[in-house]
N, C-alpha and C positions, 0 to 999 in steps of 0.2 A: 373410633377404637375403644377409647377408655370406657364408653358406654357399653360397648358390646364384650368388652373384658369382665366388667360389673355383671353383665348378664349369665355370662357363664359361670363367673362365681358363685351367682346366687342359685343357677342349677346343681352346682354341685353341693351346696349346702342341703339343699332340699332332698337331694339324691342320698348324701349321706344321714338324713334324719327320717328317711321313710320309714325304718325300722323299728324306731322308738316306740310307736302305738302297739306293737306286737305283744307288748307285757302287759296290757290291758285287757286281752281277750283271755274270755273265761269258758272251760271245759270244752275247748276245741284243740286237737294235736296240728302239728306242723302242716299235713298234706289238706287238712281242713283251711286252714287259714290261707295256705299258697293256692288252693284251687279257686277259690273266690276271688282273691287279689288277682291271680293271673288274667282272670276271665275280665275282671273291671280295668286293672291297669292297661294289659294289653290288645284287647279288644275294643271294649266299650267305651273306654273313655277317649281312645285315640281315633276311632271310628266316626263318634260324635263331633269331635273338634275339626276332622277332616271335611265333616260334611257340612261344618258351619263356616269353614274359612276357606275352603277349595271350590272355586267355581267348576260345576259340570264334571264332579268327581267322576263319575261312569264315564264319560267320554273321556276324561284325563287317562285313565287307564287303558282304556280302547286304542289310543293315539300312543302312548305309551310301549306298547306291544307285549306278548306273552315272554317274550326272552327276558325283557326287563324286570317283569312282576316275579317271574318263576326264581331268578337268580335272586332278587332280593330277599324273597319269601325264604329260601334256602339258606342264604347267610342268617336270616332270623331265625332258623331250626339249629344251626351250629351254635348262633349266641345262645338260644334256648337251651340247649345242652351244656353250653358251658354254666350256666346258672344252677342248673341240677347237680353236675359234678361237682361244684364250689361246695354245696351242703354235704355231698359225701366227704370231701376232703377235710371239712371241719370234724367230721366223727373221727377222722383218723390221726390226723396232726394238730388238732387245736385252733382254736379261732385266730389267735395272731398270726400263726404262720402262715395258714391259708389265705388269710385277707392279704398279707403282704405279696406272697407268691403269684395270687390271682390277678391282684391289682398291679404290681409291676408288670406281669407279663402281659397283661392286657393293655395297658398305657403306653408300654413301648412297642408292641406289635402292632398297635393301632395307628401309633405315630409313623414307624420307621417303615412297614410295609407300604403303605398309601404313598410316601414321600419317594421310596425306590420305583414304584408302578410309575409314577408320575415323571421320574427323573432318571430312566433307565438309558436313554438315548442320549443324552446331554450331560455333562459335567455339573456337580453341584456347585451352587455360588455360595455368595456370604450368608443369605438369608437361611439357606438349607444346613450350613454347618452350625449357625446359632441354634437352629432347630434341633440338631443333634446334639449339642452341648446342652441344652435346656431339658431335652429328654434323659441326658445322663444324670443332671442333678436331680431331677425327679426319681429317677431310679434310686440313685443314692439315698434320698430322704425316705423312700419307701421302705428301704433296707434298714435304715437306722429306727424307723418306726417299728418293723418285724423285731429288730434286736430288743426295743422299749417293751414290746408286747410279752415277749419270751419271758424275759425278766419279771413282769408282774405276774405272767402265770406261775412261774418258779417261786416268787414271792408267796403268791395267794395260796400255793400248793394245790393249784387246780389239777383235775384230772385231764391227760391229754387226748385220751381216745384209744380206740380198740384199733385194731390192725396195725399193717407194717408201715414203718417210717417210708420206705421207699414206694410203694403203693400210693400213699396218701401224696406222697411229693408228686408223682407221675399224674395221679389226678388234677392236682391243682395246676401244674403246668398245662395240661390239656384244659381245662377250665379257662384259665387266661388267654389262651390262644382263642377257645372259641368266644369269652368274652369280648375280644378284640373285633369279632366278626361284626360288632355293631358298627364299629366305625368304616370298617373296608365296606360295608355296604353302602352306607352313607356317601362315600367318595365314589362309589361306582352307581350311584342313582340318577345320573343326569339326564338319563330319559324322562324319567318319571317328572324330575323338576322341570325340564323345559316343556314339557307338554302340560303341565299345570301353568307356568308361566304365559304359554301359548293361549289361555284360555281366559287371562286377564289375573291370575292370582299373582300377588305381589313376590318378590324375591324371598323376603323373610318367611312369607306365609308358605311358600309351595313345598316345603320341606315336610308338611302336615301331611302330605299327599303319601309320602312313602311310608309314613309309621305305621298305619293300619296293616301293610302288606308285610313289614320287616317285623313288628312286634306279634301279629298273628301267626307268623311263622314260629316266632320261640313260644307263645302261647301253647301250640300244639304239643310241641315235648314236655313243657310244664305240666299240664293238663292230662296226658298220657301217663307221666310218672307217678301223680297224685292219684290216679284212678287205680293204678298198677299198687300202690300202697293200701287202698281203701280194699281191693282185693285180698290182698296179702293178711291185712291185720282186721279186716272185718269190722270196721269201726264207723262206718258211714253215718250211723244213726246219732252219732255225736254231733250233728249238725243241728238236733234240735234243741241243744243247750243254749241258751242266752241268745236266740238270733239277733233280735234287733240290736242290742247293745255290740255285739261281736261284729256284726256287718256295718254298724258306724264306725268303730275302730279300723275296720279294713278299709272303709270308704275314704278314710283319712290317708291310710298309707298308699292307696292308689292313687290318690290326687297327689300326693306330693312326689311319688315315683314317676307316674306318667308327666304330670305338670313339669318335672326336673328336664326330661328328655325334649318336651317341646320348647321350654325356656333356653336349653342348651342350644337346640336347632337355630332358634332365633337369634342367640347371641353370636355362635358359631360363623353363621353367614354373614354376620356384619364384619370380620375378622379379616376378610380380605380375599383375595384368590383362593388361598391357603387354609381357609377359615376351618373346614372341616379337618384339617390335617393338624394343624395349631391349637384348636382347641380342645382337641380330646385330651392331651396330657394335662393340661389347666383343669379340664373337669374332673379328671382320676384324681388329682392332686387335692381339689377342694373336697372331693368325698372324702380323703383320708385325714384332712383337715378337720371337717365336721364332725368324723365320726371318732375323732379324739376330743375334740370339744364335748361332745356327748359324755365320752369316757370321764373326763374330767367333772362335768357335772355330776353323774353317777358315783364319783369318788372312787372309780375301778382303779386309778394310779396312785392311792394314797399310801400302799403298802410296800411300796417297791424302793424307796430311799434315793439318795441323790444320782445313783448310776443311772436309775429307771428316770430318774427327771431329765438327766443329761442326754440319755438317747431321744427322749420325746422333744425335748426342745430342738436338738441338732436336727432330728427328722422333719420338724415344722420349717426350720428356717432353710434347710435344703430345699424342700418344696416350694415355699415362697420364692427362693432365688431361681429355681428352675422355672416357676412361672413367670418371673420378671423377664427371662433369657427368652422365653418362646414367645411372649408378647412382644418382644422388641424384635424377634425374628421375622414375625408376622408384619411389623411395620417397615423392616426394611426390603419385605417382598413386593410393597407396594410401589 
């Protein structure tokens, strides 16, 4: 259990850090970076890892059947739409508030919906109530981090963005729901997992067969949106700027992000029968903690005073408490 929990924590740290190299890219706009990153992180790396670790991958998909593959890809497309909406939400209501709403919605929906789907026909037990309590603590921690982020933006006199607040709030809520579809897909991927294991793939590596289908669906939405921006802005020729250097930094981004999903899957599968439910809020919480750590290293929090520090520390403590309760619930469910 401890090793699995540490693995999920490492995955959260990797995911919370993947965007850091983006500041090193020169001459490319967001759509250039995002297109290359999407293809590498959502298709090339997942497919290469699946081919390397899953025995008879083509036969696995054949045995799993088209229904499982199509449903997983559709979940992936919904998740991909969530990632696009997140960027649109940032333009309207700012980074801190968008991040908190999206992550809070994603972590709660990605935990509670699978839990209710698994227990709709029987009452919840002690482990499930602990899981609900842990999710509540995590949501409170995310809310406290949002409060700290808003104070930081106010102190720095940052421009929040354009568009109405109500529209931005709706976009972020939809983004959070869409982002939770990754958790829902993983909890509904039993046919693919069972097919992979029937061909001799280990239980911990069987989830690698799911990623190319799930992330491939998300990639189609992200690539389509980037192509739309190229047509709208007419800036596709910017790809000629600093190709080698930019490509290297985006590869690092892709390895961190894609690697975090694989590491998360490995750790979550080791957390017990409800590992993919238990692991999701832990994964989300560690993303927040690692993102805040990057903020401290970049001195983004230094101008907010003691009130900002209070909310930032309170948020981190609530997240850590929620992680501990969720981990305890997984232990009780064994």
